[in-house]
Every structure is written in structure tokens, then in C-alpha cells.
N, C-alpha and C positions, 0 to 999 in steps of 0.2 A: 741228082748228084751222082757222079760216077765214082768208081772205087778209088781212082787216083786222088780226086778232090777230097774224098772222105779220109783217106790215109794221111794226106797232107794236113788237113784240119786237125786230125787227131794228134799228129806229131807236133804241130804248132802248140796245141793246148798242153801237151806234156812238157814241152820246152818252157812254156810260160809258167807252169806249175813249179818246175825245177828252179827257174830264176827267182820266183817268189820265195821258195824255201831258202835259197842262198841269201837273198836279201834279209830275211828274218834271222838267219843264223849270224850274219854279220852284225845286225843290230843287237843281238844278244851277246855278242862277243865270242860266239862258239864257231865262227866261220873261218878263223885264221889259224894257220899252222906255222910253226917255225921251220926253218930250212931243215933242221935235223929231224923233225917230225915227218916232214914231207919225204925225205930220203928214206926214213924207216918204213914208211907206208909203201913206197915203190920198190923197196928192196935193195937200195944202194948202200 
């Protein structure tokens, strides 16, 4: 396996982990923000 394939596989695994975390947060009800919360987090 060359370095490009290794890095692509690693990035894919990281993305899948983040998607799984997001799915779990939504199931728990912790994954949603109101528009005001979102604006506060991005500094608007």
C-alpha cells in the first residue's frame, strides 16, 4: 500500500467515525442547534 492509499484510507475512517458520532448525537437529541445557538457559535 502506498502512502496516498494509506492516507486516503485513514481519512475515510476518520470521516466515518465523525458521521457515527453525529448520528449518535442526533439520536440522543444533542445534535441539534437552534439558529440563535448556531449564530452564537460562529460569532454572528
